[in-house]
C-alpha positions in Angstrom: 65.8 -53.4 26.1 63.6 -51.0 27.9 64.1 -48.3 25.3 63.4 -50.7 22.5 60.2 -51.9 24.2 59.1 -48.3 24.6 59.7 -47.7 20.9 57.8 -50.8 20.0 54.9 -49.8 22.3 54.9 -46.3 20.7 54.0 -47.6 17.2 50.5 -48.7 18.1 50.0 -45.4 20.1 51.0 -43.3 17.0 48.7 -45.4 14.9 45.8 -44.8 17.3 46.5 -41.1 17.4 46.5 -40.9 13.6 43.2 -42.8 13.5 41.7 -40.3 15.9 42.9 -37.4 13.8 41.3 -39.0 10.8 38.0 -39.4 12.5 38.1 -35.7 13.7 38.9 -34.6 10.1 36.0 -36.8 8.8 33.7 -35.2 11.3 34.7 -31.7 10.3 32.9 -29.6 7.7 33.3 -30.7 4.1 34.6 -27.4 2.6 34.3 -28.6 -1.0 30.7 -29.5 -0.5 30.0 -26.2 1.2 31.6 -24.2 -1.7 29.7 -26.3 -4.2 26.4 -25.6 -2.4 27.0 -21.9 -2.4 28.1 -21.9 -6.0 24.8 -23.6 -6.8 22.8 -21.0 -4.8 24.6 -18.2 -6.7 23.7 -19.7 -10.0 20.0 -19.9 -8.9 20.2 -16.2 -7.8 21.5 -15.1 -11.2 18.7 -17.1 -12.9 15.9 -15.3 -10.9 13.8 -12.9 -12.9 14.8 -9.3 -12.6 11.2 -8.1 -12.0 11.1 -9.5 -8.5 14.1 -8.0 -6.6 12.3 -8.3 -3.3 12.3 -12.1 -3.4 16.0 -12.1 -4.6 17.0 -9.7 -1.8 15.3 -11.9 0.8 17.1 -15.0 -0.5 20.5 -13.2 -0.4 19.8 -12.3 3.3 19.1 -16.0 4.0 22.3 -17.2 2.4 24.4 -14.5 4.1 23.1 -15.8 7.5 24.6 -19.3 6.8 27.8 -19.2 8.9 29.5 -22.1 7.1 29.3 -20.1 3.8 31.1 -17.2 5.3 33.8 -19.3 7.0 34.5 -22.1 4.5 33.5 -20.5 1.2 34.9 -17.0 1.7 35.5 -16.1 -1.9 32.0 -17.0 -3.0 30.5 -15.4 0.1 32.3 -12.1 -0.9 30.7 -12.4 -4.3 27.4 -12.8 -2.6 28.1 -9.7 -0.6 28.9 -7.6 -3.7 25.7 -8.9 -5.4 23.6 -7.8 -2.4 24.2 -4.1 -2.7 22.5 -3.4 -6.0 19.8 -6.0 -5.4 18.9 -4.5 -2.0 18.6 -1.0 -3.6 16.4 -2.4 -6.4 14.2 -4.2 -3.7 13.8 -1.0 -1.8 12.8 0.9 -4.9 10.4 -1.9 -5.9 8.7 -1.7 -2.5 8.4 2.0 -2.6 6.9 1.8 -6.1 4.4 -0.8 -4.9 3.1 1.6 -2.2 2.7 4.5 -4.6 1.9 3.0 -8.0 -0.8 0.5 -7.0 -3.1 3.1 -5.3 -2.8 5.3 -8.4 -3.6 2.4 -10.8 -6.5 1.4 -8.6 -8.2 4.7 -9.1 -8.8 3.9 -12.8 -8.6 6.3 -15.7 -9.4 9.8 -14.4 -9.3 12.3 -17.3 -7.5 15.5 -16.6 -4.1 17.1 -16.4 -3.7 16.3 -12.7 -3.9 12.5 -13.3 -1.6 12.7 -16.3 1.0 14.8 -14.4 0.9 12.3 -11.6 1.4 9.4 -14.0 4.4 11.2 -15.5 5.9 11.7 -12.1 5.5 8.1 -11.2 7.0 7.0 -14.5 10.1 9.2 -13.9 10.6 7.6 -10.5 9.5 4.0 -11.1 9.5 3.5 -14.8 12.4 1.0 -14.5 10.6 -1.2 -12.0 8.1 -4.0 -12.7 5.4 -1.4 -12.6 6.8 0.5 -15.6 4.7 -1.3 -18.2 1.4 -0.7 -16.3 2.3 3.0 -15.9 3.0 3.4 -19.5 -0.3 1.8 -20.4 -2.1 4.1 -18.0 -0.4 7.1 -19.5 -1.6 6.0 -23.0 -5.2 5.6 -21.7 -5.1 9.0 -20.0 -3.9 10.7 -23.1 -6.7 9.1 -25.1 -9.5 9.8 -22.6 -11.9 12.6 -23.4 -11.2 15.7 -21.3 -13.5 16.0 -18.3 -15.8 19.0 -18.6 -14.6 21.8 -16.3 -17.0 22.8 -13.5 -17.9 26.5 -13.3 -17.3 27.1 -9.5 -19.7 30.1 -9.3 -22.5 28.2 -11.0 -21.9 25.0 -9.1 -21.9 26.8 -5.7 -25.1 28.6 -6.6 -26.7 25.2 -7.4 -25.6 23.9 -4.0 -26.9 26.9 -2.2 -30.3 26.6 -4.0 -30.6 23.0 -3.0 -29.8 23.8 0.6 -32.2 26.8 0.9 -35.0 24.6 -0.5 -34.3 22.0 2.1 -32.9 19.3 -0.1 -29.9 18.8 2.2 -29.1 15.3 1.1 -28.8 16.4 -2.6 -26.7 19.4 -1.7 -24.4 17.3 0.4 -23.9 14.7 -2.3 -23.0 17.4 -4.8 -20.4 18.9 -2.5 -18.9 15.6 -1.5 -18.6 14.4 -5.1 -16.9 17.7 -6.1 -14.4 17.4 -3.1 -13.3 14.0 -4.5 -12.2 15.6 -7.8 -8.4 15.5 -7.8 -8.3 18.3 -10.3 -10.2 20.7 -8.1 -8.4 24.0 -7.4 -7.4 24.7 -3.8 -9.6 27.9 -3.7 -12.6 25.9 -5.0 -12.0 23.2 -2.4 -12.0 25.8 0.4 -15.4 27.1 -0.8 -16.8 23.6 -1.0 -15.8 22.9 2.5 -17.5 26.1 3.7 -20.6 25.1 1.7 -20.6 21.7 3.4 -20.5 23.3 6.9 -23.4 25.5 5.9 -25.4 22.5 4.7 -24.8 20.7 8.0 -25.7 23.8 10.0 -28.9 24.5 8.0 -30.0 20.8 8.2 -29.6 20.8 11.9 -31.7 23.9 12.4 -34.4 22.6 10.0 -34.5 19.2 11.8 -34.9 20.9 15.2 -37.9 22.8 14.0 -39.5 19.7 12.4 -38.9 17.6 15.5 -40.4 20.2 17.8 -43.4 20.6 15.6 -43.9 16.9 15.3 -43.7 16.5 19.1 -46.4 19.2 19.5 -48.7 17.9 16.8 -48.0 14.3 17.6 -48.0 13.7 13.8 -45.2 11.8 12.1 -46.3 12.5 8.6 -44.2 15.7 8.1 -41.2 13.9 9.4 -41.7 11.0 7.0 -42.1 13.4 4.1 -38.9 15.3 5.0 -36.8 12.2 5.9 -35.3 11.6 2.4 -33.9 15.2 2.4 -31.8 14.3 5.5 -30.5 11.0 4.2 -26.8 10.7 5.0 -26.9 13.6 7.5 -26.5 13.3 11.3 -30.1 14.3 11.9 -31.6 11.4 10.0 -31.3 9.1 13.0 -33.1 11.5 15.3 -35.9 11.9 12.8 -36.3 8.1 12.3 -36.4 7.7 16.1 -39.1 10.3 16.5 -41.2 8.7 13.7 -41.0 5.3 15.5 -41.9 6.9 18.8 -45.0 8.7 17.4 -46.1 5.6 15.5 -46.1 3.5 18.7 -48.4 5.9 20.6 
């Protein structure tokens, strides 16, 4: 009787245990739903435009960080992993292209072999990225642009020297700085331009010291006011302006 009662009592206990297991199972992850969600995300990834690999790469990273996908949708997660390799490489190339191509395009059309050679090099490296069409358009514009007249270095430096000797330091400095910004300038010419620039700064300082000393002696700001435009953009301009104000207030 005791054994029979124990058997009868065990039936409700088994039922309760099975109920608990059912609840635990219901509370666990829904693997089918997880797999369906990842499949949907993969479809969205494949539909993304190819010209924005950075955004696609970022989304793959986000999906790979979802632990449930890796645990409960392993086959699809491995597909995501295989997709990541080429997308990540494309994203890195796109980011590199952005840093190098955009500054080149921002400079505008600069006629000359140097700009055309740079454009060709960028096309070789990044022609298959989203920047390829813009580079090809710039290459076409560069080929159609009239050739920039070549500067005779000897004649140009003679002009700069004449401006400096005649005290037109601002004009001489502007000529040199404009020439230094020319990407087609030869290295030897650039070295001579830099030397000419140093000579301009040295001469302007010497001339300014004389003018300031004379103005202090004569207490006359007129010569300084007349000379001031020739020092525009040079370090001495501030000192000359200060002396003019000082003499005017006396």
